[in-house]
C-alpha positions in Angstrom: -106.1 265.1 76.0 -109.0 262.6 76.4 -111.4 262.9 79.3 -111.6 260.0 81.8 -115.3 259.8 82.8 -116.1 258.5 86.3 -117.7 255.1 86.2 -120.8 256.3 88.1 -121.2 259.7 86.6 -123.1 258.9 83.4 -126.6 258.8 85.0 -126.3 262.5 85.8 -124.6 263.4 82.6 -126.3 261.4 79.9 -130.0 261.2 79.2 -131.4 257.7 79.3 -128.3 256.3 81.0 -129.0 253.9 84.0 -126.5 253.8 86.9 -124.1 251.0 86.2 -124.1 248.1 88.6 -120.7 246.4 89.1 -122.1 243.4 90.8 -120.4 240.4 89.3 -117.3 238.5 90.4 -115.1 240.3 88.0 -116.4 243.8 88.8 -117.8 244.4 85.4 -120.2 247.3 85.3 -123.4 246.9 83.3 -126.0 249.4 82.2 -129.6 248.6 81.3 -130.5 249.1 77.6 -134.2 249.5 77.1 -136.3 247.6 74.6 -137.0 249.5 71.4 -137.2 249.7 67.6 -134.6 251.1 65.2 -133.5 251.1 61.6 -130.6 248.7 61.2 -128.0 249.0 58.4 -127.0 251.6 55.9 -127.8 252.3 52.2 -125.7 255.5 51.8 -124.7 255.9 48.2 -121.1 255.7 47.2 -121.2 259.3 46.1 -122.2 260.5 49.5 -119.6 258.4 51.2 -116.9 259.6 48.9 -117.6 263.2 49.9 -117.4 262.2 53.6 -114.2 260.1 53.2 -112.4 261.8 50.2 -109.1 260.0 50.7 -110.6 256.5 50.0 -111.1 254.9 46.6 -114.6 254.4 45.4 -114.4 250.6 45.4 -114.3 250.6 49.2 -117.8 252.2 49.3 -119.1 249.8 46.7 -118.1 246.8 48.9 -120.4 247.7 51.7 -123.5 245.8 50.3 -123.9 243.6 53.3 -125.0 246.7 55.2 -128.2 246.8 53.1 -131.1 246.8 53.0 -131.9 249.1 55.9 -134.5 247.3 57.8 -136.7 247.7 60.9 -135.6 245.8 64.0 -137.4 245.5 67.3 -135.5 244.6 70.4 -138.4 243.2 72.4 -136.6 242.8 75.8 -134.4 245.2 77.7 -131.0 243.8 78.5 -127.8 244.8 80.3 -124.6 245.5 78.4 -121.2 246.0 79.9 -120.5 249.7 80.2 -116.9 249.1 78.9 -115.0 246.5 77.0 -113.6 243.6 79.1 -110.2 244.8 80.5 -106.9 243.1 80.8 -107.3 242.9 84.5 -110.7 241.3 84.4 -109.6 238.8 81.8 -106.6 237.8 83.9 -108.8 237.2 86.9 -111.1 235.1 84.8 -108.2 232.9 83.7 -106.8 232.6 87.2 -110.2 231.5 88.7 -111.5 229.4 85.8 -108.4 227.6 84.5 -109.3 228.6 80.9 -106.4 228.6 78.6 -106.7 231.2 75.8 -106.5 229.8 72.3 -103.4 231.8 71.5 -101.6 229.9 74.2 -103.4 226.5 74.0 -102.7 226.0 70.3 -99.1 227.2 70.5 -99.4 229.6 67.6 -99.7 232.8 69.5 -101.3 236.0 68.3 -100.4 239.3 66.6 -98.5 242.3 67.8 -96.9 245.6 67.1 -93.2 245.5 66.2 -91.6 248.8 65.1 -89.1 246.9 63.0 -91.8 245.0 61.1 -92.6 246.1 57.6 -96.2 245.4 56.4 -94.9 245.3 52.8 -93.1 242.1 53.6 -96.2 240.1 54.4 -98.4 238.5 51.8 -101.5 240.4 52.9 -99.8 243.7 53.8 -100.9 243.1 57.4 -100.2 246.0 59.8 -99.1 243.7 62.5 -96.6 240.9 63.0 -97.9 237.4 63.5 -99.1 234.9 64.2 -96.3 234.3 66.6 -96.0 232.7 70.0 -94.3 235.9 71.1 -97.7 237.7 71.1 -100.8 236.9 73.1 -103.4 238.6 75.3 -100.5 239.3 77.7 -98.3 240.9 75.1 -99.6 242.7 72.0 -96.3 244.4 71.4 -97.3 247.7 73.2 -97.8 248.6 76.8 -101.2 248.0 78.4 -102.5 248.6 81.9 -105.1 246.5 83.7 -107.7 249.1 82.7 -107.0 248.7 79.0 -109.2 246.4 76.8 -107.9 242.9 76.5 -106.9 241.9 72.9 -105.7 238.8 71.0 -108.8 236.9 72.3 -110.8 234.7 70.1 -114.6 234.3 69.8 -114.2 231.0 71.5 -112.4 232.7 74.4 -115.2 235.3 74.7 -117.8 232.5 74.8 -115.8 230.7 77.5 -115.9 233.8 79.6 -119.7 234.2 79.2 -120.2 230.6 80.2 -118.0 230.8 83.3 -119.7 234.0 84.4 -123.1 232.5 83.9 -122.2 229.6 86.2 -120.6 231.8 88.8 -123.4 234.4 88.9 -126.5 232.3 88.2 -127.4 234.8 85.5 -127.2 234.5 81.7 -124.1 236.1 80.3 -123.5 236.1 76.5 -122.2 238.0 73.6 -124.6 240.6 72.2 -126.4 239.8 69.0 -125.4 241.9 66.0 -128.8 243.7 66.2 -128.4 244.4 69.9 -124.9 245.8 69.3 -126.0 248.2 66.6 -129.0 249.2 68.6 -126.8 250.0 71.6 -124.3 251.8 69.4 -126.9 254.1 67.8 -128.6 254.7 71.2 -131.6 256.3 69.6 -129.7 258.1 66.9 -129.6 257.6 63.2 -126.2 259.0 62.2 -123.1 257.2 61.1 -121.7 257.6 64.7 -123.1 258.2 68.2 -122.4 261.9 67.7 -123.8 262.2 64.2 -122.2 262.0 60.7 -118.9 263.9 61.0 -115.9 261.5 61.0 -113.7 264.2 62.7 -116.0 264.0 65.7 -114.7 260.6 66.5 -111.7 262.0 68.4 -114.1 263.0 71.3 -116.0 259.8 71.5 -113.5 257.0 70.7 -110.0 255.8 70.1 -109.6 255.3 66.4 -106.8 255.8 63.8 -105.7 259.4 64.4 -102.5 261.4 64.2 -101.2 259.7 67.3 -101.5 256.3 65.8 -100.4 257.4 62.3 -97.0 258.4 63.6 -96.3 254.6 63.7 -97.8 253.9 60.3 -96.9 257.0 58.2 -97.9 255.2 55.0 -101.5 255.4 56.1 -101.4 258.9 57.6 -103.9 260.2 54.9 -106.5 257.9 56.3 -106.1 259.2 59.9 -108.3 261.7 61.6 -106.8 265.2 61.4 -106.7 265.5 65.2 -105.4 263.7 68.2 -107.3 261.5 70.6 -104.4 261.1 73.0 -103.6 257.4 72.5 -101.4 255.8 69.8 -102.5 252.3 70.9 -105.3 251.1 73.2 -106.7 253.6 75.7 -108.0 252.8 79.2 -111.6 251.9 78.9 -114.0 254.8 79.5 -111.5 257.5 78.4 -114.0 259.2 76.0 -117.6 260.5 76.0 -120.3 257.9 76.5 -123.3 257.6 74.2 -126.9 258.3 75.2 -127.2 254.8 76.8 -124.2 255.5 79.0 -122.0 253.0 77.0 -118.3 253.8 76.3 -116.0 252.9 73.4 -118.5 251.6 71.0 -116.4 253.4 68.4 -112.8 252.2 68.4 -110.4 251.0 71.1 -111.1 247.3 70.1 -113.4 245.5 67.8 -116.0 243.6 69.7 -117.2 240.0 69.0 -120.9 239.5 68.6 -122.8 236.2 68.6 -123.9 236.1 65.0 -122.5 234.2 62.1 -122.0 236.6 59.2 -124.3 236.4 56.1 -123.9 238.7 53.1 -127.6 238.6 52.4 -129.0 238.1 55.8 -130.5 241.6 56.2 -132.9 240.9 53.3 -134.5 238.1 55.2 -133.9 239.2 58.8 -137.0 238.9 61.1 -138.2 242.1 62.7 -138.1 240.8 66.3 -134.8 240.0 67.9 -132.8 238.7 64.9 -130.1 236.2 65.8 -128.3 236.0 62.5 -127.9 233.0 60.2 -128.2 229.6 61.7 -124.8 228.5 60.5 -121.7 230.0 58.9 -117.9 230.1 58.7 -117.1 233.5 60.2 -118.4 235.5 63.2 -119.2 239.2 63.1 -117.2 241.8 65.0 -118.3 245.4 65.4 -117.2 248.9 66.3 -113.7 249.4 65.0 -110.5 249.7 67.0 -107.6 252.1 67.8 -106.2 251.3 64.3 -109.5 251.6 62.4 -110.1 254.3 59.7 -113.2 256.3 60.2 -115.3 254.7 57.5 -115.0 251.4 59.3 -115.9 252.7 62.7 -119.5 253.5 61.7 -122.4 252.0 63.7 -123.5 250.1 60.6 -120.2 248.6 59.5 -119.8 244.8 59.7 -116.6 243.0 59.9 -115.9 239.3 60.5 -113.4 236.6 61.2 -113.3 232.9 62.1 -114.1 232.0 65.7 -110.4 231.0 66.2 -109.1 234.4 65.1 -107.0 236.3 67.6 -105.7 239.8 66.8 -104.2 242.8 68.4 -107.3 244.9 67.6 -110.1 242.5 68.8 -111.6 242.3 72.2 -114.9 241.6 74.1 -118.1 243.3 75.3 -120.7 241.4 77.2 -124.5 241.2 77.6 -126.2 240.1 80.8 -129.8 239.1 80.5 -132.3 240.6 82.9 -133.9 238.2 85.4 -137.5 237.3 84.5 
């Protein structure tokens, strides 16, 4: 069973965690992340990764070159990050008050979703989910979600629309985190693969990733699942697992989280030290953190994934940053 942490308990339980302040119009709780310096990226050799993830083929480890080189990054200003991923209920309220129409509905093509009758082998890409289809959207990913679950099937453009609306409503700057801010927040002062260290099996206590509960629906990938159970086969209510040292929940799993940066394979080699913003242009936006359907290798703090800004998927959601007032 997973542990549901009270929203205001982290200050007493986690070193360095500031009391969240649910002060905005959607009731989103934020915690302050201090300025600081960290080593961004990963250069773990394939041999070490193959020992840690023995069921994966070596070519997967050799395709992680965009995580290198490890480089020093300084976050020069403290910022506030949403303690949880944006929920279904919060996103619904945003739509009702703003009039925004999500891209999955506006373009008529829908999103992706879980269908137990769907066979991944029948799709060209072997995709785990059925779609695109107008049958699926943020309202229906093919499995049950409560208002306290993270919203999915939202595009990068939908996420930016949310930040712009909140900025107008609150008179504060809301935005997506930069990729550097996201990894800094994930590591929370640590240097391991995950917030708890290097052991993939420890993920079951800190996040909702691909475990035996989820593998029951995808038996062909059971070998890639955690050996234990995290209590949820699909999305979990936000805040169901242990927070990290900054008091942030679900940075490993539940849903991938859009960041502001364009993706660049070689960007790390030329990244500035102070507050990197990513390439000035590109074709795909970065998403971070993994999801409830993500194998442990891809839920590491350093792993980078990406999609077009128009992509909507049953594994992708939103986390926000709110800038501190001068």
